[in-house]
C-alpha positions in Angstrom: 0.0 0.0 0.0 1.0 3.6 -0.2 2.1 3.8 3.5 5.7 3.2 2.2 5.3 6.1 -0.1 4.0 8.5 2.5 5.7 11.9 2.8 7.8 12.3 6.0 5.7 13.5 8.9 6.0 17.2 9.6 6.5 18.4 13.2 3.3 19.9 14.6 3.2 23.4 16.0 2.4 24.0 19.6 -1.1 25.1 18.7 -1.8 21.7 17.0 -3.2 21.0 13.6 -5.7 23.6 12.2 -8.0 20.6 11.4 -8.4 19.9 15.1 -10.1 23.2 15.6 -13.6 22.0 15.0 -16.4 24.0 16.7 -18.6 22.8 19.5 -21.6 22.5 17.3 -20.1 19.2 16.0 -20.2 17.8 19.5 -23.8 18.7 19.8 -24.6 17.0 16.5 -22.9 13.8 17.6 -20.2 13.9 15.0 -17.4 14.5 17.6 -17.3 12.8 21.0 -17.2 15.3 23.9 -13.8 15.5 25.7 -13.5 14.3 29.3 -14.4 17.1 31.8 -11.6 18.6 33.9 -11.8 20.1 37.4 -12.3 23.8 37.5 -12.3 26.5 40.1 -15.8 27.2 41.7 -17.6 30.1 40.2 -20.5 32.2 41.4 -23.6 30.9 39.8 -25.1 33.5 37.4 -28.9 34.0 37.4 -30.6 31.9 34.8 -32.2 33.8 31.9 -36.0 33.7 31.7 -36.9 30.9 29.2 -39.8 31.4 26.8 -42.8 29.2 27.4 -42.5 27.8 23.9 -38.8 27.6 22.9 -38.1 27.3 19.2 -36.5 23.9 18.7 -34.6 23.1 15.6 -36.6 20.7 13.4 -35.2 17.3 12.1 -34.5 18.9 8.7 -32.3 21.6 10.3 -30.4 19.0 12.3 -29.9 16.9 9.1 -28.7 19.9 7.2 -26.3 20.9 9.9 -24.9 17.4 10.1 -24.5 17.3 6.3 -22.6 20.6 6.5 -20.3 19.2 9.2 -19.7 16.0 7.2 -18.8 18.2 4.2 -16.3 20.1 6.3 -14.7 16.9 7.5 -14.5 15.6 4.0 -12.8 18.8 2.9 -10.2 18.5 5.7 -9.7 14.8 5.0 -9.1 15.5 1.3 -6.4 18.0 2.3 -4.9 15.3 4.6 -4.9 12.9 1.7 -3.1 15.4 -0.6 -0.5 15.9 2.2 0.1 12.2 2.8 -0.3 10.4 -0.5 2.4 10.2 -3.1 0.4 11.5 -6.0 2.9 10.5 -8.6 2.4 6.8 -7.6 -1.4 6.9 -8.0 -1.4 6.1 -11.7 0.3 2.8 -11.1 -1.8 1.9 -8.1 -4.6 -0.7 -8.1 -8.0 0.4 -7.0 -7.9 -2.0 -4.1 -4.7 -0.6 -2.7 -5.8 3.0 -3.1 -9.1 2.3 -1.4 -7.3 0.6 1.5 -4.9 3.5 1.9 -7.7 6.0 1.9 -9.6 3.9 4.5 -6.4 3.8 6.7 -5.8 7.6 6.5 -9.4 8.3 7.0 -9.7 6.1 10.1 -6.5 7.6 11.6 -7.8 11.1 11.0 -11.3 10.4 12.5 -9.8 8.7 15.6 -7.3 11.4 16.4 -10.0 14.1 16.1 -12.6 12.1 18.1 -15.0 12.1 15.1 -17.8 9.6 15.5 -19.5 8.3 12.3 -21.8 5.4 11.6 -20.5 2.5 9.5 -22.6 3.7 6.5 -21.3 7.3 6.9 -17.8 6.0 6.9 -18.4 4.0 3.7 -20.0 7.0 2.0 -17.1 9.3 3.1 -14.4 6.9 1.9 -16.2 6.5 -1.5 -16.4 10.3 -1.8 -12.8 10.7 -1.0 -11.9 8.1 -3.6 -14.0 10.0 -6.1 -12.1 13.2 -5.2 -8.7 11.6 -5.7 -9.3 9.4 -8.8 -12.6 10.6 -10.2 -14.6 13.8 -10.6 -15.7 14.3 -7.1 -19.5 14.9 -6.6 -20.1 14.3 -10.3 -18.8 10.7 -10.2 -22.0 9.0 -8.9 -24.0 10.7 -11.7 -21.5 9.6 -14.3 -21.8 6.0 -13.1 -25.6 6.1 -13.1 -26.7 4.7 -16.5 -30.2 6.2 -16.3 -28.7 9.7 -16.4 -28.3 11.2 -19.9 -27.1 14.7 -19.2 -25.5 16.5 -16.2 -26.0 20.2 -16.0 -24.2 22.3 -13.4 -25.3 25.9 -12.7 -22.7 27.0 -10.1 -21.5 25.0 -7.1 -24.9 24.6 -5.4 -27.2 23.6 -8.4 -26.7 20.3 -10.3 -29.5 19.1 -12.6 -29.7 15.8 -14.5 -31.8 14.7 -17.4 -33.4 11.3 -17.0 -35.9 9.9 -19.5 -36.1 13.2 -21.2 -37.0 15.2 -18.0 -34.8 17.5 -16.0 -34.4 16.9 -12.3 -32.7 18.9 -9.6 -30.3 16.7 -7.5 -29.0 17.0 -4.0 -25.4 17.0 -5.3 -23.4 20.1 -4.5 -19.9 21.3 -4.5 -18.3 22.9 -1.4 -17.7 26.2 -3.2 -16.7 27.7 -6.5 -13.1 26.8 -6.0 -14.1 23.1 -5.6 -16.0 23.2 -8.8 -13.2 24.9 -10.7 -10.7 22.3 -9.4 -12.9 19.5 -10.9 -13.2 21.4 -14.2 -9.5 21.9 -14.3 -8.9 18.2 -13.6 -11.1 17.3 -16.6 -9.6 19.7 -19.2 -6.0 19.2 -18.1 -6.3 15.5 -18.8 -6.9 16.3 -22.5 -4.2 19.0 -22.7 -6.4 22.0 -22.5 -6.9 24.8 -20.0 -9.6 27.1 -18.8 -9.2 30.4 -16.9 -10.2 34.1 -17.1 -8.3 34.6 -20.4 -9.8 31.5 -21.9 -13.2 31.1 -20.1 -14.8 28.4 -22.2 -13.7 24.9 -23.2 -14.9 21.8 -25.0 -13.4 18.4 -24.0 -14.1 14.7 -24.0 -14.1 12.6 -20.9 -12.2 9.2 -20.7 -15.5 7.3 -21.5 -16.3 9.5 -24.5 -18.8 11.8 -22.8 -19.0 15.3 -24.2 -17.9 18.0 -21.8 -18.4 21.8 -22.0 -17.7 24.5 -19.4 -17.8 28.2 -19.0 -16.2 29.9 -16.0 -16.3 33.4 -14.5 -16.3 36.2 -15.5 -18.4 34.9 -18.5 -20.5 32.7 -16.1 -22.0 35.3 -13.8 -23.4 33.1 -10.9 -20.7 30.4 -10.9 -19.2 28.1 -13.4 -21.5 26.4 -15.9 -20.9 22.8 -16.9 -22.7 20.5 -19.2 -21.9 16.8 -19.8 -23.6 14.8 -22.5 -23.0 11.2 -21.4 -21.6 8.6 -23.8 -23.8 5.6 -24.1 -21.8 2.4 -23.5 -24.5 0.2 -25.1 -25.3 1.2 -28.7 -29.0 1.1 -29.4 -29.6 -0.8 -32.6 -32.6 -0.7 -35.0 -34.5 -3.4 -33.1 -34.1 -1.7 -29.8 -35.3 1.7 -31.2 -38.3 0.0 -32.8 -39.2 -1.7 -29.4 -38.8 1.7 -27.7 -41.3 3.2 -30.2 -38.8 5.5 -31.9 -40.1 4.4 -35.3 -42.1 1.6 -36.8 -41.0 -1.7 -38.4 -42.1 -0.4 -41.9 -39.9 2.6 -41.4 -37.0 0.4 -40.4 -37.4 -1.8 -43.5 -37.4 1.4 -45.7 -34.3 2.8 -44.0 -32.4 -0.4 -44.3 -33.1 -0.3 -48.1 -32.1 3.4 -48.3 -28.8 2.9 -46.5 -27.9 -0.4 -48.2 -28.5 1.1 -51.6 -26.2 4.0 -50.8 -28.6 6.9 -50.6 -27.2 10.1 -49.1 -29.0 10.7 -45.8 -29.3 13.7 -43.5 -30.6 13.2 -40.0 -32.2 16.5 -38.9 -33.5 17.5 -35.4 -33.1 19.7 -32.4 -30.7 19.5 -29.5 -31.2 16.2 -27.6 -33.6 14.8 -30.2 -31.5 11.6 -30.8 -29.8 12.6 -34.0 -26.5 10.8 -33.1 -28.4 7.7 -31.8 -30.3 7.6 -35.1 -27.1 8.0 -37.1 -25.5 5.2 -35.2 -28.5 2.9 -35.8 -28.6 3.7 -39.5 -24.9 2.9 -39.8 -25.6 -0.7 -38.8 -27.0 -1.3 -42.3 -23.7 -0.5 -44.0 -22.0 -3.5 -45.5 -18.9 -4.7 -43.6 -16.8 -4.6 -46.8 -17.0 -0.8 -47.2 -14.4 1.7 -46.1 -16.0 4.3 -43.8 -14.4 7.5 -42.5 -16.0 9.4 -39.7 -15.4 13.1 -38.9 -16.6 14.7 -35.6 -16.0 17.5 -33.2 -16.2 15.0 -30.4 -16.0 11.3 -31.2 -19.4 9.8 -30.4 -20.2 7.5 -33.2 -19.9 3.7 -32.4 -19.6 2.0 -35.8 -19.3 -1.8 -35.7 -17.8 -2.3 -39.2 -14.3 -3.6 -39.6 -12.9 -0.9 -41.9 -13.6 2.4 -40.0 -11.3 5.4 -39.8 -12.2 8.0 -37.1 -11.2 11.6 -37.1 -11.8 14.3 -34.6 -11.3 18.1 -35.0 -9.1 20.1 -32.7 -9.5 23.6 -31.4 -6.7 26.2 -31.5 -4.1 26.3 -28.6 -3.5 29.2 -26.2 -1.6 31.1 -28.9 -4.5 30.7 -31.4 -2.6 28.2 -33.5 -2.9 24.5 -34.4 -6.6 24.4 -35.0 -7.9 21.5 -37.2 -11.4 22.0 -38.3 -14.0 19.5 -39.6 -13.5 21.0 -43.1 -9.7 20.2 -42.9 -10.6 16.7 -41.9 -13.2 16.4 -44.7 -10.8 17.7 -47.3 -8.2 15.2 -46.2 -10.7 12.3 -46.1 -11.5 12.8 -49.7 -7.9 11.7 -50.5 -8.1 8.5 -48.4 -10.3 6.4 -50.7 -13.5 6.3 -48.6 -16.6 4.4 -49.8 -18.7 6.5 -47.3 -18.1 9.6 -45.3 -20.0 10.2 -42.1 -19.8 13.7 -40.5 -21.1 13.8 -37.0 -22.7 17.2 -37.4 -22.5 19.7 -40.2 -22.7 23.2 -38.8 -20.4 25.4 -40.8 -18.3 25.9 -43.9 -17.6 22.2 -44.2 -21.0 21.8 -45.8 -19.8 22.7 -49.3 -17.2 19.9 -49.1 -19.8 17.5 -47.8 -22.2 18.3 -50.7 -19.3 17.9 -53.2 -18.4 14.5 -51.6 -22.0 13.3 -51.9 -21.9 14.4 -55.6 -18.6 12.9 -56.6 -18.7 9.2 -56.0 -19.1 8.9 -52.2 -22.7 7.7 -52.3 -24.2 6.6 -49.0 -22.6 9.4 -47.0 -24.5 10.6 -43.9 -24.5 13.6 -41.5 -26.7 15.3 -39.0 -27.9 18.9 -39.0 -29.8 21.1 -36.5 -33.3 21.9 -38.0 -36.9 21.6 -37.1 -38.3 20.1 -40.3 -37.1 18.7 -43.6 -37.8 22.0 -45.4 -36.0 23.8 -42.7 -33.0 21.5 -43.1 -32.7 22.4 -46.7 -32.8 26.1 -45.8 -30.1 25.6 -43.2 -27.9 23.9 -45.9 -28.4 27.0 -48.2 -27.5 29.3 -45.4 -24.3 27.4 -44.4 -23.2 27.5 -48.1 -23.7 31.2 -48.1 -21.8 31.6 -44.8 -18.9 29.7 -46.2 -18.3 32.7 -48.5 -19.0 30.8 -51.7 -20.5 33.2 -54.3 -23.1 31.1 -56.0 -26.5 31.9 -57.4 -29.3 30.5 -55.1 -30.5 28.2 -57.9 -27.0 26.7 -58.3 -26.9 26.1 -54.5 -30.3 24.4 -54.5 -29.4 22.3 -57.6 -26.3 21.1 -55.7 -28.3 20.2 -52.7 -31.0 18.5 -54.7 -28.5 16.3 -56.5 -26.4 15.5 -53.4 -29.1 14.8 -50.7 -31.6 11.9 -51.2 -33.2 11.5 -47.8 -33.9 13.7 -44.8 -34.8 11.8 -41.5 -36.4 14.2 -39.0 -36.0 13.3 -35.3 -37.8 15.1 -32.5 -38.0 15.1 -28.7 -41.7 15.6 -27.7 -42.8 17.4 -24.7 -43.3 14.2 -22.7 -39.6 13.5 -23.1 -40.0 10.7 -25.7 -38.0 10.8 -28.9 -39.6 9.9 -32.2 -38.7 9.8 -35.8 -41.5 12.2 -36.9 -40.8 12.3 -40.6 -39.0 10.6 -43.5 -38.8 12.9 -46.5 -37.3 12.2 -50.0 -35.7 14.9 -52.2 -36.8 14.2 -55.7 -35.2 17.0 -57.7 -35.9 20.6 -58.8 -39.1 22.2 -60.0 -38.0 25.6 -61.4 -36.0 27.2 -58.6 -37.6 25.1 -55.8 -36.3 21.8 -54.4 -39.1 19.3 -54.7 -39.7 16.9 -51.7 -42.2 14.2 -50.8 -42.9 12.8 -47.3 -43.1 9.0 -47.2 -43.7 8.4 -43.5 -44.8 10.6 -40.6 -45.7 10.4 -36.9 -49.3 11.4 -36.2 -50.2 12.7 -32.8 -53.7 11.6 -31.7 -54.0 12.9 -28.2 -52.6 13.3 -24.7 -53.0 10.7 -21.9 -53.9 11.9 -18.4 -50.3 11.4 -17.2 -49.0 13.7 -19.9 -47.8 11.0 -22.3 -48.4 11.7 -26.0 -50.6 9.2 -27.8 -49.7 8.8 -31.5 -48.8 6.4 -34.3 -46.5 6.1 -37.2 -48.2 6.1 -40.6 -47.3 6.1 -44.3 -48.5 9.0 -46.4 -49.6 6.8 -49.3 -46.8 8.2 -51.6 -44.7 5.4 -53.2 -40.9 5.9 -52.8 -39.2 7.8 -55.5 -36.3 5.3 -55.2 -38.5 2.1 -55.3 -36.9 1.0 -58.6 -33.4 1.6 -57.2 -34.4 -0.6 -54.2 -35.6 -3.3 -56.5 -32.4 -3.3 -58.6 -30.3 -3.7 -55.5 -32.4 -6.6 -54.2 -34.6 -4.7 -51.8 -38.0 -5.2 -53.3 -40.2 -3.6 -50.6 -43.9 -4.6 -50.7 -46.3 -1.9 -51.8 -48.2 -2.3 -48.6 -45.7 -0.4 -46.5 -46.5 2.8 -48.4 -50.3 2.4 -47.7 -51.6 4.6 -44.9 -53.7 3.2 -42.1 -57.4 3.9 -42.2 -59.2 5.0 -39.0 
């Protein structure tokens, strides 16, 4: 264990350790045992103050809150004790068992020398929190381990929200103060070679498990540092799981399988948190294992299962403003690497022109996601991004480029009850004058609202036969005409 690596003991000053100066309120709360009484000189008894008939006694909630505050103070002091005693350079090579045993020993020694009395459960919780402070991300660690939590949102040291099943919840997780929160943020960003401070108050990073991390610190964040963590799903949801969850129907799944397998260019459109990346992951499962796939993302989240996959991730500029590698740089380089398909995690800027050109020049079957609220809105976003890239082109030429490059727009949405649905599948069929012509093949129809707030609806075909039905048939995916027939009430 680390006892052999402990730093040499420092001689204590006459006044004793500052950690021993814990106030008398801790004795009253039962955290610290009262010291033995000593004989004292007799004193004149002072007159007792008049007591009110109905003294205001602290409620159980107040006692619990005070006890929690005392435990938090003890944890802070114990953490300092660990930093003073542990050889931090040896932690990377340590096993979890040895580190936990060492933390337990130091914790027990600290508590006994300060006469701190804790229950067995409180000791276990304290030791786990100390381990999280040393090796993990402190108070955030239990939330990261909870698989039911999708997002973690920190609004300053005293407010931590989570998203579970599409709904936001306020947790009882807190940080001791702003310095504690900043220390956890710095621990995350320094692990990936970045920094955040007053001169660079915002940062994007990726946690060790692939979760997406974003933080903004004062003075930009007015009421304390803001942190958002989009957790990385360890278990990839496939098409069958999404159908079982009600994200889309079996008929839509059969259609999408034919569309991806026959190398149609697909855009997954939707708002923040609507499930675009999850949908893109699921669609990628239909790609043949013999194809060479290159993925380009700001933060690597895609989990492709094919054998021949090359993953690229963009990089922001360093402190001097140099060394940035954008998605457009990655995309330009990817075109020289003989890809069969290119998958861009999210198109949001000037890389859109290179993405459209790739879709038009032999890289059929490419896919990407875009922020938009409808299929028509997605096309408008593409037009705007081409304009923002500084390309001087007539609007008709831009629309012609989009119409020939994009075949299918899949619209994902998060409804107000927290559920995620594929609300529309729309095909782009060409140009009519200066307008891009589109036809919706499947849609989600909302029928009502249940008493518990759950949305009642169904997936339905529009009755329009796919524009690519002949292409499907030639590639061996002869879909029955019945899947395009709408349900009758």
